[in-house]
Z-matrix of the N, CA and C atoms (Angstrom, degrees):
N
C 1 1.441
C 2 1.527 1 111.32
N 3 1.321 2 116.93 1 -27.40
C 4 1.461 3 119.78 2 179.84
C 5 1.520 4 109.80 3 -84.38
N 6 1.293 5 115.03 4 143.22
C 7 1.453 6 120.24 5 175.71
C 8 1.521 7 107.95 6 -130.12
N 9 1.307 8 114.52 7 151.08
C 10 1.466 9 120.30 8 178.48
C 11 1.528 10 112.09 9 56.43
N 12 1.325 11 115.30 10 44.64
C 13 1.457 12 123.00 11 174.35
C 14 1.519 13 114.04 12 64.86
N 15 1.322 14 117.14 13 24.69
C 16 1.459 15 120.28 14 175.47
C 17 1.509 16 109.95 15 -78.97
N 18 1.302 17 115.93 16 166.03
C 19 1.457 18 121.84 17 -179.99
C 20 1.516 19 109.22 18 -107.14
N 21 1.327 20 116.60 19 136.96
C 22 1.451 21 121.31 20 178.33
C 23 1.517 22 108.36 21 -130.73
N 24 1.318 23 115.56 22 137.22
C 25 1.452 24 120.94 23 176.23
C 26 1.521 25 106.74 24 -128.84
N 27 1.319 26 116.04 25 134.38
C 28 1.456 27 120.55 26 178.33
C 29 1.514 28 109.86 27 -127.23
N 30 1.302 29 115.99 28 152.90
C 31 1.452 30 122.46 29 178.48
C 32 1.518 31 108.46 30 -117.83
N 33 1.326 32 116.02 31 139.16
C 34 1.463 33 120.93 32 175.25
C 35 1.508 34 107.85 33 -135.22
N 36 1.304 35 115.42 34 129.35
C 37 1.463 36 120.91 35 174.24
C 38 1.514 37 107.33 36 -115.43
N 39 1.310 38 115.26 37 137.60
C 40 1.451 39 121.42 38 177.65
C 41 1.516 40 106.96 39 -125.45
N 42 1.325 41 116.64 40 125.97
C 43 1.453 42 119.72 41 179.54
C 44 1.501 43 111.70 42 171.37
N 45 1.313 44 115.45 43 177.81
C 46 1.469 45 121.66 44 -177.69
C 47 1.520 46 111.39 45 -76.32
N 48 1.314 47 117.14 46 -41.67
C 49 1.457 48 120.95 47 -175.15
C 50 1.526 49 109.81 48 -122.72
N 51 1.320 50 116.42 49 76.76
C 52 1.457 51 121.68 50 179.88
C 53 1.519 52 108.78 51 -99.12
N 54 1.321 53 117.25 52 119.79
C 55 1.466 54 120.99 53 -177.72
C 56 1.523 55 112.63 54 -98.81
N 57 1.345 56 115.79 55 -20.49
C 58 1.460 57 120.79 56 180.00
C 59 1.518 58 108.51 57 -156.47
N 60 1.332 59 117.33 58 144.42
C 61 1.464 60 118.47 59 177.58
C 62 1.531 61 112.56 60 -76.24
N 63 1.317 62 117.32 61 -16.83
C 64 1.461 63 120.72 62 -176.07
C 65 1.523 64 111.40 63 -83.35
N 66 1.321 65 115.49 64 153.37
C 67 1.450 66 120.92 65 174.12
C 68 1.513 67 108.97 66 -145.93
N 69 1.309 68 115.21 67 165.93
C 70 1.462 69 121.83 68 -175.90
C 71 1.522 70 111.62 69 -91.27
N 72 1.319 71 117.13 70 164.90
C 73 1.469 72 120.07 71 173.04
C 74 1.531 73 110.85 72 -52.05
N 75 1.324 74 115.78 73 140.79
C 76 1.450 75 121.22 74 179.67
C 77 1.516 76 114.66 75 84.94
N 78 1.328 77 118.42 76 5.33
C 79 1.462 78 120.97 77 -175.96
C 80 1.526 79 114.81 78 -111.32
N 81 1.304 80 119.22 79 -8.51
C 82 1.472 81 120.87 80 -175.88
C 83 1.526 82 110.99 81 -79.57
N 84 1.323 83 115.50 82 131.08
C 85 1.464 84 120.21 83 175.08
C 86 1.520 85 111.05 84 -78.26
N 87 1.331 86 115.79 85 -28.24
C 88 1.467 87 121.73 86 -179.35
C 89 1.525 88 109.09 87 -140.21
N 90 1.300 89 115.27 88 144.96
C 91 1.463 90 121.61 89 164.69
C 92 1.514 91 105.71 90 -120.19
N 93 1.319 92 116.14 91 124.98
C 94 1.460 93 121.88 92 176.34
C 95 1.514 94 106.77 93 -108.41
N 96 1.303 95 116.74 94 112.12
C 97 1.459 96 121.32 95 -176.23
C 98 1.512 97 111.90 96 -109.13
N 99 1.315 98 116.35 97 129.70
C 100 1.458 99 121.13 98 178.10
C 101 1.527 100 111.55 99 -94.24
N 102 1.335 101 116.54 100 -6.47
C 103 1.464 102 121.32 101 179.57
C 104 1.524 103 107.16 102 -151.83
N 105 1.313 104 117.27 103 140.20
C 106 1.465 105 121.90 104 -171.49
C 107 1.531 106 114.49 105 -63.98
N 108 1.316 107 117.59 106 -45.57
C 109 1.467 108 119.80 107 -177.80
C 110 1.519 109 110.72 108 -62.38
N 111 1.324 110 116.56 109 -42.88
C 112 1.464 111 120.39 110 179.37
C 113 1.522 112 111.13 111 -67.27
N 114 1.317 113 116.76 112 -35.00
C 115 1.466 114 120.04 113 176.34
C 116 1.524 115 109.61 114 -62.68
N 117 1.323 116 116.11 115 -46.39
C 118 1.468 117 121.03 116 178.87
C 119 1.523 118 110.84 117 -57.91
N 120 1.314 119 117.31 118 -41.64
C 121 1.468 120 121.68 119 -178.92
C 122 1.530 121 113.00 120 -65.72
N 123 1.317 122 117.27 121 -20.81
C 124 1.471 123 120.54 122 -175.01
C 125 1.533 124 114.04 123 -105.81
N 126 1.330 125 117.76 124 5.80
C 127 1.460 126 120.55 125 -177.13
C 128 1.529 127 113.75 126 -58.60
N 129 1.316 128 117.34 127 -26.43
C 130 1.465 129 119.65 128 -178.69
C 131 1.529 130 112.73 129 -64.97
N 132 1.320 131 117.20 130 -12.07
C 133 1.469 132 119.98 131 178.46
C 134 1.527 133 113.22 132 -83.76
N 135 1.310 134 119.29 133 -16.19
C 136 1.461 135 121.87 134 -172.58
C 137 1.539 136 110.94 135 -73.04
N 138 1.328 137 115.48 136 139.78
C 139 1.471 138 121.18 137 177.88
C 140 1.537 139 109.46 138 -80.93
N 141 1.314 140 116.30 139 169.06
C 142 1.468 141 120.92 140 -177.84
C 143 1.520 142 112.76 141 -57.05
N 144 1.320 143 118.13 142 -33.35
C 145 1.467 144 121.75 143 -179.05
C 146 1.523 145 111.88 144 -102.76
N 147 1.318 146 117.62 145 11.39
C 148 1.460 147 121.87 146 -173.53
C 149 1.519 148 114.33 147 -74.40
N 150 1.316 149 113.92 148 162.35
C 151 1.461 150 122.63 149 179.97
C 152 1.525 151 109.13 150 -123.34
N 153 1.311 152 116.46 151 134.56
C 154 1.464 153 122.43 152 176.33
C 155 1.525 154 107.97 153 -104.10
N 156 1.323 155 115.37 154 127.50
C 157 1.465 156 122.36 155 176.53
C 158 1.519 157 105.97 156 -120.76
N 159 1.324 158 116.53 157 117.35
C 160 1.462 159 119.37 158 -174.16
C 161 1.519 160 111.89 159 -133.68
N 162 1.320 161 114.67 160 143.08
C 163 1.459 162 121.02 161 172.36
C 164 1.522 163 108.31 162 -72.90
N 165 1.304 164 117.16 163 152.07
C 166 1.466 165 121.37 164 178.45
C 167 1.533 166 111.37 165 -82.32
N 168 1.293 167 116.40 166 17.62
C 169 1.466 168 124.08 167 -178.42
C 170 1.527 169 109.87 168 -73.13
N 171 1.335 170 116.93 169 134.13
C 172 1.459 171 121.14 170 179.51
C 173 1.518 172 108.97 171 -134.89
N 174 1.316 173 115.59 172 115.05
C 175 1.461 174 122.14 173 177.83
C 176 1.529 175 107.63 174 -128.14
N 177 1.321 176 116.28 175 88.19
C 178 1.462 177 118.19 176 -177.25
C 179 1.524 178 111.84 177 -65.26
N 180 1.330 179 114.69 178 145.18
C 181 1.463 180 119.43 179 174.42
C 182 1.527 181 108.46 180 -66.99
N 183 1.303 182 116.36 181 165.96
C 184 1.457 183 120.09 182 178.30
C 185 1.532 184 109.79 183 -58.07
N 186 1.326 185 116.51 184 -46.59
C 187 1.464 186 120.50 185 -178.69
C 188 1.532 187 110.77 186 -60.43
N 189 1.307 188 116.30 187 -42.37
C 190 1.464 189 120.70 188 -179.70
C 191 1.526 190 111.12 189 -66.00
N 192 1.325 191 116.83 190 -39.14
C 193 1.461 192 119.63 191 -179.23
C 194 1.526 193 111.56 192 -69.79
N 195 1.318 194 117.33 193 -25.36
C 196 1.466 195 120.75 194 178.29
C 197 1.528 196 110.61 195 -83.80
N 198 1.331 197 116.66 196 -43.91
C 199 1.463 198 119.77 197 -175.93
C 200 1.530 199 113.07 198 -79.95
N 201 1.336 200 117.53 199 -27.32
C 202 1.467 201 122.18 200 -179.31
C 203 1.524 202 109.93 201 -136.08
N 204 1.331 203 117.48 202 63.96
C 205 1.470 204 119.44 203 -173.92
C 206 1.533 205 114.52 204 -64.36
N 207 1.320 206 117.68 205 -22.02
C 208 1.469 207 119.20 206 -177.89
C 209 1.531 208 112.69 207 -89.62
N 210 1.331 209 117.01 208 -4.83
C 211 1.459 210 121.05 209 -179.37
C 212 1.525 211 110.21 210 -65.14
N 213 1.321 212 116.65 211 133.62
C 214 1.465 213 122.40 212 -177.17
C 215 1.527 214 109.93 213 -121.33
N 216 1.323 215 115.80 214 167.02
C 217 1.463 216 121.70 215 179.30
C 218 1.523 217 111.06 216 -54.75
N 219 1.327 218 116.55 217 -41.23
C 220 1.466 219 120.83 218 -178.69
C 221 1.533 220 111.34 219 -61.02
N 222 1.339 221 116.32 220 -34.73
C 223 1.462 222 120.28 221 179.41
C 224 1.527 223 111.06 222 -65.69
N 225 1.327 224 115.87 223 -43.56
C 226 1.466 225 120.38 224 -180.00
C 227 1.529 226 109.41 225 -68.71
N 228 1.331 227 117.14 226 -42.22
C 229 1.467 228 120.89 227 178.64
C 230 1.533 229 109.96 228 -60.32
N 231 1.328 230 117.17 229 -43.44
C 232 1.457 231 121.05 230 178.11
C 233 1.529 232 110.71 231 -60.65
N 234 1.326 233 116.67 232 -43.48
C 235 1.472 234 121.25 233 -179.60
C 236 1.528 235 110.16 234 -61.46
N 237 1.337 236 117.00 235 -44.85
C 238 1.468 237 120.67 236 179.18
C 239 1.524 238 109.62 237 -60.32
N 240 1.327 239 116.61 238 -48.69
C 241 1.473 240 120.39 239 -178.36
C 242 1.529 241 112.34 240 -65.52
N 243 1.328 242 117.27 241 -32.09
C 244 1.463 243 119.37 242 178.81
C 245 1.529 244 110.49 243 -71.14
N 246 1.334 245 116.80 244 -32.42
C 247 1.459 246 120.46 245 178.13
C 248 1.528 247 111.69 246 -83.47
N 249 1.326 248 116.53 247 -31.14
C 250 1.457 249 121.19 248 -178.66
C 251 1.528 250 109.57 249 -141.09
N 252 1.334 251 118.30 250 91.65
C 253 1.468 252 121.59 251 -176.56
C 254 1.536 253 114.34 252 -60.15
N 255 1.336 254 116.70 253 -26.20
C 256 1.470 255 119.38 254 179.00
C 257 1.534 256 109.05 255 -81.78
N 258 1.325 257 114.49 256 62.42
C 259 1.465 258 122.59 257 -177.69
C 260 1.516 259 109.51 258 -127.19
N 261 1.320 260 114.99 259 137.77
C 262 1.464 261 121.48 260 173.39
C 263 1.519 262 107.19 261 -118.28
N 264 1.322 263 116.28 262 121.07
C 265 1.469 264 121.58 263 176.03
C 266 1.529 265 106.58 264 -100.41
N 267 1.311 266 116.00 265 125.21
C 268 1.464 267 121.81 266 -173.85
C 269 1.527 268 110.37 267 -109.71
N 270 1.329 269 117.60 268 137.27
C 271 1.472 270 119.77 269 173.91
C 272 1.532 271 109.30 270 -74.91
N 273 1.315 272 114.96 271 64.51
C 274 1.469 273 121.54 272 -170.52
C 275 1.521 274 113.04 273 -64.86
N 276 1.313 275 118.15 274 -38.74
C 277 1.470 276 120.12 275 179.36
C 278 1.523 277 109.99 276 -62.55
N 279 1.330 278 116.58 277 -45.74
C 280 1.466 279 120.31 278 179.99
C 281 1.532 280 110.58 279 -61.17
N 282 1.322 281 117.02 280 -43.25
C 283 1.465 282 120.35 281 -179.91
C 284 1.532 283 111.26 282 -68.10
N 285 1.322 284 116.97 283 -38.81
C 286 1.472 285 120.54 284 177.96
C 287 1.529 286 110.59 285 -65.48
N 288 1.330 287 116.78 286 -41.11
C 289 1.475 288 119.98 287 176.29
C 290 1.524 289 110.62 288 -62.16
N 291 1.323 290 116.23 289 -40.00
C 292 1.465 291 120.88 290 178.11
C 293 1.537 292 110.30 291 -62.20
N 294 1.332 293 116.55 292 -33.80
C 295 1.468 294 121.19 293 178.17
C 296 1.519 295 111.79 294 -75.26
N 297 1.333 296 116.63 295 -22.03
C 298 1.460 297 119.02 296 177.73
C 299 1.512 298 116.23 297 130.88
N 300 1.344 299 118.63 298 -11.58
C 301 1.463 300 119.72 299 -179.76
C 302 1.526 301 110.39 300 -166.71
N 303 1.330 302 116.02 301 135.21
C 304 1.464 303 119.42 302 177.27
C 305 1.527 304 111.02 303 -66.99
N 306 1.317 305 116.55 304 -17.26
C 307 1.463 306 120.04 305 178.29
C 308 1.531 307 111.57 306 -66.93
N 309 1.325 308 116.93 307 -13.12
C 310 1.469 309 121.32 308 179.91
C 311 1.524 310 111.96 309 -92.58
N 312 1.325 311 117.47 310 13.42
C 313 1.455 312 122.44 311 179.68
C 314 1.538 313 110.94 312 -54.91
N 315 1.325 314 116.75 313 -39.04
C 316 1.465 315 120.17 314 179.83
C 317 1.527 316 111.74 315 -63.84
N 318 1.325 317 117.61 316 -32.54
C 319 1.459 318 120.81 317 178.67
C 320 1.530 319 111.36 318 -71.04
N 321 1.321 320 116.94 319 -31.74
C 322 1.464 321 121.19 320 175.14
C 323 1.528 322 109.05 321 -62.43
N 324 1.331 323 115.83 322 -47.38
C 325 1.469 324 120.87 323 179.63
C 326 1.529 325 110.16 324 -62.67
N 327 1.324 326 116.88 325 -42.84
C 328 1.470 327 120.69 326 178.33
C 329 1.530 328 110.66 327 -60.32
N 330 1.322 329 117.26 328 -42.22
C 331 1.458 330 120.80 329 178.81
C 332 1.517 331 112.37 330 -61.34
N 333 1.322 332 116.57 331 -45.92
C 334 1.466 333 120.15 332 179.00
C 335 1.526 334 110.72 333 -64.25
N 336 1.314 335 115.97 334 -44.43
C 337 1.467 336 120.42 335 177.62
C 338 1.526 337 110.63 336 -55.74
N 339 1.322 338 116.60 337 -47.98
C 340 1.457 339 119.35 338 -176.72
C 341 1.529 340 112.20 339 -69.08
N 342 1.310 341 116.92 340 -34.65
C 343 1.467 342 119.62 341 176.94
C 344 1.526 343 110.96 342 -62.86
N 345 1.333 344 117.06 343 -37.02
C 346 1.459 345 121.25 344 -177.14
C 347 1.524 346 113.43 345 -87.02
N 348 1.331 347 117.39 346 -29.07
C 349 1.466 348 120.10 347 -176.16
C 350 1.520 349 113.18 348 -98.05
N 351 1.310 350 116.60 349 -30.54
C 352 1.465 351 121.60 350 -175.78
C 353 1.525 352 112.69 351 57.59
N 354 1.326 353 117.53 352 30.20
C 355 1.456 354 121.67 353 -177.16
C 356 1.524 355 113.90 354 -84.84
N 357 1.315 356 116.98 355 -25.93
C 358 1.459 357 120.74 356 -173.56
C 359 1.523 358 110.53 357 -120.82
N 360 1.300 359 115.37 358 155.07
C 361 1.463 360 120.79 359 176.60
C 362 1.526 361 109.37 360 -80.71
N 363 1.323 362 116.31 361 125.73
C 364 1.465 363 119.48 362 177.65
C 365 1.522 364 110.59 363 -59.43
N 366 1.314 365 117.02 364 -41.03
C 367 1.470 366 119.22 365 179.48
C 368 1.522 367 110.97 366 -65.53
N 369 1.333 368 116.89 367 -36.51
C 370 1.464 369 120.98 368 176.41
C 371 1.523 370 111.84 369 -63.82
N 372 1.323 371 116.21 370 -40.44
C 373 1.469 372 120.63 371 177.70
C 374 1.524 373 109.81 372 -63.92
N 375 1.315 374 117.10 373 -46.20
C 376 1.469 375 120.57 374 -179.64
C 377 1.530 376 111.26 375 -63.82
N 378 1.320 377 117.21 376 -38.09
C 379 1.468 378 121.13 377 177.15
C 380 1.525 379 110.03 378 -63.25
N 381 1.326 380 116.77 379 -44.14
C 382 1.468 381 120.87 380 179.18
C 383 1.527 382 110.78 381 -62.41
N 384 1.323 383 117.01 382 -41.91
C 385 1.469 384 120.80 383 178.62
C 386 1.526 385 109.78 384 -60.83
N 387 1.321 386 116.48 385 -45.23
C 388 1.475 387 120.78 386 -179.80
C 389 1.523 388 111.96 387 -62.07
N 390 1.323 389 116.85 388 -34.75
C 391 1.468 390 121.29 389 -178.12
C 392 1.525 391 112.61 390 -71.49
N 393 1.330 392 116.49 391 -32.34
C 394 1.464 393 119.13 392 -171.81
C 395 1.525 394 115.35 393 -98.78
N 396 1.308 395 116.88 394 -27.81
C 397 1.464 396 119.39 395 -172.17
C 398 1.526 397 112.39 396 -108.45
N 399 1.335 398 116.09 397 152.84
C 400 1.471 399 119.53 398 173.15
C 401 1.535 400 109.74 399 -67.43
N 402 1.321 401 117.21 400 163.77
C 403 1.459 402 122.55 401 -170.12
C 404 1.526 403 114.34 402 -53.20
N 405 1.341 404 118.82 403 -49.93
C 406 1.463 405 120.75 404 -177.67
C 407 1.523 406 111.50 405 -62.42
N 408 1.328 407 116.41 406 -43.72
C 409 1.466 408 120.11 407 178.96
C 410 1.527 409 110.67 408 -66.95
N 411 1.328 410 116.82 409 -32.49
C 412 1.464 411 121.23 410 177.33
C 413 1.520 412 110.80 411 -61.89
N 414 1.318 413 116.42 412 -47.45
C 415 1.461 414 120.59 413 -179.11
C 416 1.524 415 111.51 414 -61.33
N 417 1.310 416 115.93 415 -44.30
C 418 1.471 417 121.02 416 179.56
C 419 1.526 418 110.63 417 -65.47
N 420 1.325 419 116.98 418 -44.80
C 421 1.466 420 120.91 419 -177.68
C 422 1.521 421 112.13 420 -64.83
N 423 1.320 422 116.74 421 -41.45
C 424 1.465 423 119.87 422 178.58
C 425 1.525 424 110.51 423 -66.27
N 426 1.326 425 116.85 424 -40.47
C 427 1.463 426 120.49 425 177.61
C 428 1.537 427 110.07 426 -63.20
N 429 1.324 428 117.11 427 -42.87
C 430 1.470 429 121.23 428 178.99
C 431 1.529 430 110.34 429 -63.87
N 432 1.324 431 117.24 430 -42.32
C 433 1.464 432 121.47 431 176.66
C 434 1.529 433 109.88 432 -58.24
N 435 1.316 434 116.41 433 -47.12
C 436 1.469 435 121.07 434 -178.49
C 437 1.527 436 111.64 435 -63.49
N 438 1.335 437 117.32 436 -41.37
C 439 1.465 438 120.57 437 177.80
C 440 1.531 439 110.93 438 -63.57
N 441 1.331 440 116.45 439 -40.77
C 442 1.463 441 120.69 440 176.25
C 443 1.518 442 111.81 441 -65.45
N 444 1.323 443 116.14 442 -38.56
C 445 1.461 444 121.67 443 179.63
C 446 1.528 445 110.95 444 -63.64
N 447 1.323 446 116.11 445 -38.70
C 448 1.465 447 120.59 446 -178.56
C 449 1.534 448 112.51 447 -79.81
N 450 1.310 449 118.13 448 -19.92
C 451 1.449 450 121.37 449 -173.61
C 452 1.531 451 114.39 450 -55.23
N 453 1.328 452 120.82 451 -47.09
C 454 1.477 453 118.50 452 -178.59
C 455 1.536 454 112.99 453 -60.38
N 456 1.310 455 117.99 454 -34.04
C 457 1.471 456 121.27 455 178.55
C 458 1.522 457 109.81 456 -67.53
N 459 1.318 458 116.90 457 -39.75
C 460 1.465 459 121.72 458 -177.15
C 461 1.519 460 111.55 459 -76.24
N 462 1.322 461 117.27 460 -29.27
C 463 1.457 462 121.68 461 -176.95
C 464 1.525 463 112.18 462 -76.62
N 465 1.321 464 117.24 463 -21.76
C 466 1.474 465 119.97 464 -176.89
C 467 1.500 466 112.88 465 -81.84
């Protein structure tokens, strides 16, 4: 959703009686981060029992690259884990490339999220992907989802 290095944050609530998609800091059961710096910026939303799932992707802003040029992805990942130990950092770019495109990084994160939360139907996700994307992108996205889904089992 972000273009030209902008930041985007979205809220999703799943439940029987949802009155608003928004929630306050400290109320999120999950944070799904597609980039490390943005994940770090949103940690205040996680609940006491929450889980952070983040891609190992690091795209420093111009200001950050000038003021902290030696800062690396590992440094940001360490900071996130030190502030929130219930964090899983996923090699999402590598898994998305293995699926066929780095653009499928979000599907890797979705797969890992669903493997750990069991909130969504895998078949429902695959059906939705097929409905929205052209055939080649569908194949890549489903493969990326599956690789993300398998990642927690392989990482343990």
